[in-house]
C-alpha positions in Angstrom: -30.2 -32.1 -8.2 -33.7 -30.5 -8.1 -35.6 -30.2 -4.9 -38.1 -32.9 -4.2 -41.7 -31.9 -4.1 -44.3 -33.4 -1.8 -47.2 -35.4 -3.2 -49.1 -38.7 -3.0 -47.5 -41.9 -4.3 -49.5 -41.7 -7.5 -48.8 -38.0 -8.0 -45.1 -38.7 -7.6 -45.2 -41.7 -10.0 -46.9 -39.5 -12.6 -44.3 -36.7 -12.2 -41.4 -39.1 -12.5 -42.9 -40.9 -15.4 -43.4 -37.6 -17.3 -39.7 -36.7 -16.5 -38.6 -40.0 -18.0 -40.8 -39.8 -21.0 -39.0 -36.6 -22.0 -35.5 -38.0 -21.3 -34.5 -38.1 -25.0 -31.4 -36.1 -25.9 -32.0 -33.0 -28.1 -30.9 -33.9 -31.6 -32.4 -37.3 -31.5 -34.6 -36.1 -34.3 -38.3 -35.4 -34.4 -40.5 -38.5 -34.0 -37.4 -40.6 -33.5 -39.1 -43.2 -31.3 -38.8 -41.5 -28.0 -37.5 -43.2 -24.9 -38.2 -46.7 -26.3 -35.8 -46.2 -29.1 -33.2 -44.5 -26.9 -33.3 -47.5 -24.4 -32.9 -49.9 -27.3 -30.0 -48.1 -28.7 -28.2 -47.9 -25.4 -28.7 -51.6 -24.9 -27.5 -52.5 -28.3 -24.3 -50.5 -27.7 -23.9 -52.0 -24.2 -23.8 -48.4 -23.0 -24.5 -47.1 -19.5 -28.0 -45.6 -19.4 -26.6 -42.2 -18.5 -29.4 -40.0 -20.0 -32.0 -41.8 -17.8 -29.8 -41.9 -14.7 -29.1 -38.2 -15.0 -32.8 -37.5 -15.3 -33.4 -39.5 -12.1 -30.7 -37.4 -10.3 -32.4 -34.2 -11.6 -35.7 -35.4 -10.4 -34.3 -35.9 -6.9 -34.6 -39.7 -6.6 -31.4 -40.0 -4.5 -33.1 -38.2 -1.7 -35.5 -41.1 -1.3 -32.5 -43.3 -0.5 -31.6 -41.2 2.5 -33.7 -41.4 5.8 -35.3 -38.2 6.8 -33.2 -38.0 10.0 -30.1 -37.6 7.8 -31.6 -35.0 5.5 -33.3 -37.1 2.9 -37.0 -37.8 2.3 -36.8 -41.6 2.7 -39.7 -42.1 5.1 -42.0 -44.4 3.0 -40.9 -47.6 1.4 -44.2 -48.0 -0.5 -43.5 -44.7 -2.2 -39.9 -45.8 -3.1 -41.3 -49.1 -4.4 -43.8 -47.1 -6.6 -41.0 -44.8 -7.9 -38.7 -47.7 -8.8 -41.6 -49.4 -10.5 -42.2 -46.3 -12.6 -38.6 -46.3 -13.7 -38.5 -50.0 -14.4 -41.5 -49.9 -16.7 -39.4 -47.5 -18.8 -36.0 -49.2 -18.4 -35.0 -51.9 -15.9 -31.4 -51.2 -16.5 -31.7 -47.6 -15.4 -33.5 -48.7 -12.2 -30.7 -51.2 -11.4 -28.0 -48.7 -12.1 -29.5 -45.9 -10.0 -31.1 -47.9 -7.2 -27.8 -49.7 -6.3 -27.0 -46.7 -4.1 -30.0 -47.5 -1.9 -28.8 -51.1 -1.6 -25.2 -50.0 -0.8 -26.2 -47.4 1.8 -28.8 -49.6 3.6 -26.1 -51.2 5.9 -25.0 -47.7 6.9 -28.5 -46.8 8.1 -28.7 -50.1 10.0 -25.4 -50.1 11.7 -23.5 -46.8 11.1 -22.8 -44.2 13.7 -24.0 -40.6 13.4 -20.9 -39.4 11.6 -20.9 -42.3 9.1 -24.6 -41.8 8.4 -24.3 -38.1 8.0 -21.3 -38.4 5.7 -23.0 -41.0 3.6 -26.2 -39.0 3.4 -24.4 -35.9 2.3 -22.5 -37.8 -0.4 -25.7 -39.4 -1.8 -27.6 -36.1 -1.8 -24.6 -34.5 -3.6 -24.9 -37.2 -6.4 -22.3 -39.8 -5.2 -23.0 -43.5 -5.7 -22.6 -46.3 -3.2 -22.1 -49.9 -4.1 -22.5 -53.0 -2.0 -19.5 -55.3 -2.2 -20.6 -58.7 -0.9 -19.9 -61.5 -3.4 -16.6 -63.0 -4.3 -15.4 -65.0 -7.3 -15.2 -68.4 -5.5 -17.9 -67.9 -2.9 -20.9 -66.0 -4.4 -23.7 -66.0 -1.8 -21.7 -68.0 0.7 -20.9 -64.9 2.8 -19.6 -66.9 5.8 -16.6 -68.1 3.9 -15.5 -64.9 2.1 -11.8 -64.6 1.8 -11.4 -60.8 1.5 -9.7 -59.9 4.7 -9.5 -56.8 6.9 -6.5 -57.2 9.2 -5.8 -54.9 12.1 -2.9 -52.6 11.1 -1.6 -49.3 12.4 -4.7 -48.5 14.5 -6.9 -49.3 11.5 -7.3 -52.1 9.0 -5.5 -53.5 5.9 -7.9 -54.6 3.2 -6.9 -57.4 0.8 -8.8 -59.5 -1.7 -11.3 -59.3 -4.6 -15.0 -58.5 -4.6 -16.8 -59.6 -7.8 -19.2 -59.3 -9.5 -20.4 -56.0 -8.1 -22.9 -53.5 -9.5 -21.3 -50.1 -9.8 -17.9 -51.2 -8.4 -16.2 -48.9 -10.9 -18.6 -46.0 -11.0 -19.3 -45.7 -7.2 -17.1 -43.7 -5.0 -18.2 -45.5 -1.8 -18.6 -49.2 -1.2 -19.9 -51.1 1.8 -17.4 -54.0 1.9 -17.9 -57.3 3.8 -14.5 -58.6 4.9 -13.2 -61.3 7.2 -11.8 -60.1 10.6 -12.1 -63.4 12.5 -12.3 -67.1 11.9 -13.5 -68.3 8.5 -16.9 -69.9 8.4 -18.1 -68.4 11.7 -21.1 -66.1 12.3 -18.8 -63.5 14.0 -15.9 -63.8 11.5 -17.0 -61.0 9.1 -17.2 -57.3 9.6 -18.6 -54.5 7.4 -16.6 -51.4 6.3 -17.6 -48.2 4.6 -14.8 -47.6 2.0 -14.2 -44.3 0.2 -12.1 -45.1 -2.9 -10.8 -41.6 -3.1 -9.3 -41.9 0.4 -7.3 -45.0 -0.5 -3.6 -44.8 -1.4 -2.8 -45.2 -5.1 -1.7 -48.7 -6.0 -3.6 -50.3 -3.1 -6.8 -50.9 -5.2 -7.9 -51.3 -8.7 -11.2 -51.9 -10.4 -11.8 -54.9 -12.6 -13.2 -54.7 -16.1 -16.9 -54.5 -16.8 -18.3 -57.9 -17.6 -20.4 -58.6 -20.6 -23.9 -59.7 -19.6 -26.9 -61.3 -21.2 -29.3 -58.7 -19.9 -28.8 -55.2 -18.4 -26.0 -54.9 -20.9 -24.9 -51.4 -20.2 -24.7 -51.7 -16.4 -21.4 -51.5 -14.6 -21.1 -55.1 -13.5 -17.4 -55.1 -12.6 -15.4 -55.7 -9.5 -12.7 -54.3 -7.2 -9.4 -55.7 -5.9 -7.7 -54.5 -2.7 -4.0 -55.0 -2.1 -3.0 -53.6 1.2 -5.5 -50.8 1.2 -5.3 -48.9 4.5 -8.6 -48.1 6.2 -9.0 -45.9 9.2 -10.7 -47.5 12.3 -13.8 -45.3 11.7 -14.4 -47.2 8.4 -15.9 -50.1 10.5 -19.7 -50.1 10.5 -21.0 -51.3 13.9 -18.9 -53.6 16.0 -16.2 -55.9 14.7 -17.7 -59.3 14.0 -21.2 -58.0 13.3 -20.9 -57.7 9.6 -23.0 -60.7 8.7 -25.8 -59.7 11.1 -25.9 -56.2 9.6 -26.0 -57.6 6.1 -28.9 -59.9 7.0 -30.8 -57.0 8.5 -30.1 -54.7 5.5 -31.2 -57.5 3.1 -34.6 -57.5 4.6 -35.0 -53.9 3.3 -33.3 -54.4 -0.1 -34.8 -57.8 -0.9 -38.3 -56.4 -0.4 -37.6 -53.4 -2.6 -36.3 -55.6 -5.4 -39.9 -56.5 -6.1 -40.3 -53.1 -7.7 -38.0 -54.3 -10.5 -40.4 -57.1 -11.3 -43.4 -54.9 -11.1 -42.0 -52.4 -13.6 -40.6 -55.1 -15.9 -43.9 -57.0 -15.8 -46.0 -54.0 -16.6 -43.7 -53.0 -19.5 -44.0 -56.5 -21.0 -47.8 -56.6 -20.5 -48.2 -53.3 -22.2 -46.2 -54.4 -25.2 -48.1 -57.7 -25.5 -51.5 -56.1 -25.0 -50.8 -53.5 -27.7 -49.6 -56.2 -30.1 -52.7 -58.3 -29.5 -54.9 -55.3 -30.3 -53.0 -54.3 -33.4 -52.0 -57.7 -34.9 -54.5 -58.7 -37.6 -54.7 -62.4 -38.6 -57.3 -63.4 -41.1 -59.0 -60.0 -40.8 -59.3 -60.1 -37.1 -57.1 -58.8 -34.3 -55.6 -61.3 -32.0 -57.5 -59.7 -29.1 -60.8 -60.9 -30.7 -59.8 -64.5 -30.2 -60.4 -66.5 -27.1 -57.0 -67.9 -26.5 -55.0 -64.6 -26.7 -57.7 -63.0 -24.4 -57.4 -65.8 -21.9 -53.6 -65.5 -22.0 -53.7 -61.8 -21.5 -56.2 -62.0 -18.7 -54.2 -64.7 -16.9 -51.0 -62.7 -17.2 -52.8 -59.5 -15.9 -53.9 -61.6 -12.9 -50.3 -62.7 -12.1 -49.2 -59.1 -12.4 -51.9 -58.1 -9.9 -50.8 -60.8 -7.5 -47.2 -59.7 -7.7 -48.2 -56.1 -7.1 -50.3 -56.9 -4.0 -47.5 -59.0 -2.6 -44.9 -56.2 -3.1 -47.1 -53.5 -1.7 -48.0 -55.4 1.4 -44.3 -56.3 1.8 -43.0 -52.8 1.4 -45.5 -51.5 3.9 -44.7 -54.4 6.3 -41.2 -52.9 6.6 -42.8 -50.2 8.7 -45.7 -52.0 10.5 -44.5 -55.6 10.7 -40.8 -55.0 11.0 -40.0 -57.9 13.3 -41.5 -60.3 10.7 -39.4 -59.1 7.8 -37.0 -62.0 7.9 -39.9 -64.1 6.6 -41.7 -61.4 4.5 -38.6 -60.2 2.6 -37.6 -63.8 1.7 -41.1 -64.5 0.4 -41.6 -61.3 -1.5 -38.1 -61.5 -3.1 -38.9 -65.0 -4.4 -42.6 -64.7 -5.4 -42.6 -61.4 -7.3 -39.8 -62.4 -9.8 -41.3 -65.9 -10.1 -44.8 -64.7 -11.0 -43.3 -62.1 -13.4 -41.1 -64.6 -15.1 -44.1 -66.9 -15.6 -46.1 -64.1 -17.0 -43.3 -63.1 -19.5 -43.1 -66.7 -20.6 -46.8 -66.7 -21.5 -46.6 -63.3 -23.2 -43.7 -64.5 -25.3 -46.0 -67.2 -26.7 -48.5 -64.5 -27.7 -45.8 -62.3 -29.4 -44.2 -65.3 -31.1 -41.0 -64.4 -33.1 -41.4 -60.8 -32.1 -40.6 -61.7 -28.5 -36.9 -62.2 -29.3 -36.3 -60.0 -32.4 -34.4 -56.8 -31.6 -35.9 -54.3 -33.9 -39.2 -55.4 -35.3 -41.8 -54.4 -32.8 -41.6 -51.7 -30.2 -37.8 -51.4 -30.9 -37.4 -54.9 -29.6 -38.4 -53.9 -26.1 -39.9 -57.2 -25.2 -36.7 -59.3 -25.7 -34.8 -56.6 -23.8 -37.1 -56.6 -20.7 -37.2 -60.4 -20.8 -33.4 -60.6 -20.7 -33.0 -57.9 -18.2 -35.5 -59.4 -15.7 -33.8 -62.7 -15.5 -31.2 -61.2 -13.1 -33.8 -60.0 -10.6 -34.3 -63.5 -9.1 -30.5 -63.6 -8.4 -30.1 -60.1 -6.8 -29.7 -59.8 -3.0 -29.9 -63.6 -2.5 -31.2 -65.9 -5.2 -34.5 -67.7 -5.0 -32.9 -70.9 -3.6 -31.1 -68.8 -1.0 -34.3 -67.1 0.1 -36.2 -70.3 0.2 -33.4 -71.9 2.3 -33.8 -69.0 4.8 -37.6 -69.6 4.8 -37.2 -73.3 5.4 -35.1 -72.6 8.5 -38.1 -70.9 10.0 -40.7 -73.6 9.2 -41.0 -74.8 12.9 -41.9 -71.3 14.1 -44.2 -70.6 11.2 -46.1 -73.8 11.8 -46.5 -73.1 15.6 -47.7 -69.5 15.0 -50.1 -70.6 12.2 -51.6 -73.2 14.5 -51.9 -70.6 17.3 -53.4 -68.1 15.0 -50.9 -65.4 16.0 -51.6 -62.2 14.1 -50.4 -58.6 14.7 -53.8 -57.2 13.6 -52.8 -53.5 13.9 -49.6 -54.0 12.0 -51.3 -56.1 9.3 -54.1 -53.6 8.8 -51.4 -50.9 8.2 -49.5 -53.2 5.8 -52.6 -53.7 3.7 -53.7 -50.1 3.5 -51.8 -49.0 0.4 -51.5 -45.3 0.0 -51.8 -44.4 3.7 -48.8 -42.8 5.3 -46.8 -45.5 7.2 -45.5 -45.3 10.7 -41.7 -44.5 10.9 -39.4 -47.4 10.2 -37.7 -48.7 13.4 -34.6 -50.5 12.0 -33.8 -51.6 15.6 -36.8 -53.9 15.3 -35.3 -56.0 12.5 -34.5 -59.5 13.7 -32.7 -62.4 12.2 -35.6 -64.7 12.9 -39.3 -63.7 13.2 -40.6 -64.4 16.7 -44.2 -64.0 15.5 -44.1 -65.9 12.2 -45.9 -64.1 9.4 -49.2 -62.3 10.2 -50.2 -62.1 6.5 -50.3 -65.9 6.1 -51.4 -66.7 9.7 -54.5 -64.5 9.2 -55.9 -66.7 6.4 -58.4 -68.6 8.5 -59.8 -65.4 10.0 -59.8 -63.8 6.6 -61.8 -66.7 5.1 -64.4 -66.3 7.8 -64.7 -62.6 7.3 -65.4 -63.0 3.6 -68.3 -65.4 4.2 -70.7 -62.5 3.6 -73.5 -61.8 1.1 -71.8 -58.5 0.2 -68.6 -60.2 -1.0 -68.2 -60.4 -4.8 -69.5 -63.6 -6.3 -67.1 -66.5 -5.8 -64.7 -64.6 -3.6 -65.7 -66.5 -0.4 -65.2 -69.8 -2.3 -61.7 -68.7 -3.2 -60.9 -67.8 0.4 -62.2 -71.2 1.7 -60.1 -73.0 -0.8 -57.1 -70.9 0.1 -57.6 -71.8 3.8 -57.6 -75.5 2.9 -54.4 -75.2 0.8 -52.7 -73.2 3.6 -53.5 -75.9 6.1 -52.0 -78.5 3.8 -48.9 -76.5 3.2 -48.4 -76.1 6.9 -48.9 -79.8 7.5 -46.1 -80.4 4.9 -43.9 -77.8 6.6 -44.4 -79.5 10.0 -43.1 -82.8 8.5 -39.8 -81.2 7.4 -36.9 -82.1 9.8 -34.7 -79.1 10.5 -31.3 -79.5 8.8 -28.4 -77.3 7.7 -29.0 -78.6 4.2 -32.8 -79.2 3.7 -34.1 -81.7 1.1 -35.3 -80.4 -2.2 -38.9 -81.1 -1.2 -38.5 -78.4 1.5 -37.8 -75.8 -1.2 -40.9 -76.9 -3.1 -43.0 -76.4 0.1 -41.4 -73.0 0.6 -42.6 -72.1 -3.0 -46.1 -73.2 -2.0 -45.9 -71.0 1.1 -45.0 -68.0 -1.0 -48.2 -68.5 -3.1 -50.2 -68.6 0.1 -48.6 -65.3 1.1 -49.4 -63.8 -2.3 -53.0 -64.9 -2.1 -53.5 -63.6 1.4 -51.8 -60.3 0.4 -54.3 -60.0 -2.5 -57.3 -60.5 -0.1 -56.0 -58.0 2.4 -55.1 -55.4 -0.1 -58.5 -55.7 -1.8 -60.4 -55.6 1.6 -58.5 -52.5 2.6 -58.8 -50.7 -0.7 -62.2 -51.7 -2.1 -64.0 -48.5 -1.0 -61.1 -46.2 -1.9 -61.1 -47.5 -5.5 -64.9 -47.7 -5.8 -65.8 -47.3 -9.5 -62.4 -48.2 -11.0 -62.7 -51.0 -13.6 -60.3 -53.4 -12.0 -62.0 -53.1 -8.7 -65.5 -53.5 -10.0 -67.1 -56.7 -8.5 -63.7 -57.7 -7.2 -62.4 -58.3 -10.7 -58.7 -58.2 -10.0 -58.7 -60.1 -6.7 -60.9 -62.9 -8.1 -58.6 -63.3 -11.1 -55.4 -63.2 -9.0 -56.8 -65.8 -6.6 -57.8 -68.1 -9.4 -54.3 -67.8 -11.0 -52.6 -68.4 -7.6 -54.8 -71.3 -6.7 -54.0 -73.0 -10.1 -50.3 -72.7 -9.3 -50.8 -73.9 -5.7 -52.6 -77.0 -7.1 -49.6 -77.8 -9.2 -47.2 -77.3 -6.3 -49.4 -79.5 -4.0 -50.1 -82.0 -6.8 -53.8 -81.6 -6.2 -56.6 -81.3 -8.8 -57.0 -78.0 -10.6 -59.5 -75.6 -8.9 -63.1 -75.6 -10.1 -64.2 -72.3 -11.6 -66.0 -70.1 -9.2 -69.2 -68.3 -10.2 -68.5 -65.5 -12.7 -64.9 -66.6 -13.3 -65.7 -67.4 -17.0 -65.9 -63.7 -17.8 -62.9 -62.5 -15.8 -60.2 -63.2 -18.5 -62.2 -61.3 -21.1 -62.7 -58.3 -18.9 -59.0 -58.2 -17.8 -57.8 -58.6 -21.4 -60.1 -55.7 -22.5 -58.8 -53.6 -19.7 -55.1 -54.1 -20.3 -55.5 -53.5 -24.1 -57.3 -50.2 -23.3 -54.6 -49.2 -20.8 -51.9 -50.0 -23.3 -53.6 -47.8 -25.9 -54.4 -44.9 -23.6 -51.7 -45.0 -20.9 -54.3 -45.6 -18.2 -53.2 -47.6 -15.1 -52.8 -51.2 -16.0 -52.6 -52.7 -12.5 -54.9 -52.3 -9.5 -52.6 -49.9 -7.6 -50.9 -48.5 -10.7 -50.5 -45.0 -12.0 -51.1 -43.6 -15.6 -48.3 -43.8 -18.0 -47.4 -40.8 -20.2 -47.6 -41.4 -23.9 -45.1 -38.6 -24.6 -42.0 -39.8 -26.4 -43.5 -43.3 -27.0 -43.6 -45.0 -30.4 -43.3 -48.3 -32.0 -41.3 -49.2 -35.1 
């Protein structure tokens, strides 16, 4: 592993992107299609993306999974989000394969003692992988009722049962395993263990075969079966019976960071479609010259910008709004994949048959990224699971919104993309947010602050409309009766709340970054934020069954400007999103 150099987020993105662009094995042939063709060939063969994973190791990416206090450089979750986004816009499969170690190790940083943390850190920095063994064949996300058991035995534990499906169950040396140590179905019935497969006696464990998958075809989606595997007492992470609590704390980190997968996949898809629209000639005119394709591209670029703002504010909130992450992580984990899936569906319409053919345009990259991304909404708690968690916090969210509770200092830091964050205090993670969600609760004040002659045309109107929608959403939330199994309508209200969060994140990110990005095309006259708010308000109107929003002044030109921007970015490798980095053209090529 190479040493990790210091640099800004964008500088590190550019360096990693360049490293990936050149990750084509020698002997692939001159002009052989570069990384796009390599990724397509690995996918077709259902082969593990080893060339890219090895390049990530050589770059030093594992060091970003290890907190600085244990010898790594993991001090900034915005930076990690950006790095993962950079990998995902080349190949989502490689990001998922490599990034699983961060997910697997997160519970160690949350609950492990000094020896466990230092051992895990040293292993990761030496190139070892860590998997997270939570799900089981008959229980899935129902962690309370898992049947894998850890029984007290000879001063340690005896581990029995099957974990499946698990990413990197076969390839990883270490696994953090959730196992029952108490009564089934109880909050204190599960404990978490750090298991080193090489320390287990032969015959007491076996890996299960790799499963064939619709997307991420080459990834090690397998499982592991334990049969009387002996664990030392020091394999226990935290106190016995606290496994579920540790998992829920760690998920606040990992769910938030999963948004990077959607950002990279979405940008990849948008680049492909924008390039196609500029190149495809129909009746002597490129598609890009026609109003419908331009409107579609502009709308998709707006959704991408909204997802990016949500993810950036969420990743920075880990540091500055840590106590609110039980809400923020659930929201970001749901809204980023949903906006990206919606965008890909529209782009598929533009690409037509080329959206699902495997080798006709850009090595079939679009159909691969579309397939691959479908799993993101399932990772680390599916969208329904996250919305159920959000619904349980409706009463608190309504009270805090009504009271106007906002952590102004923490919110300002969360919105200031690119600034060094304060150190993450994992001890401040809570199962329920005591202060609600500052991002959403700030909407009324945000609306008032934008009622200024200096605001871009139409932006104040968008903010006022958002405030009205947020008030309606909270009124609907207040009418939901708390229940262990909420009605379907509650999940729909949760989806509307997510859109309010995304819109507020856009406004905060724009307000904090407008002077830093002065002169950049997407920031000119509030272009991206106006487009994102229009797109989000349209989706909110559907969710609330209210009339579609009336166009604000200047909105009629937004789609054309955004479409022109993404087409130019696809051609030149320039940043495609408001907070993005350039993309190296080295090694790229279309069929």
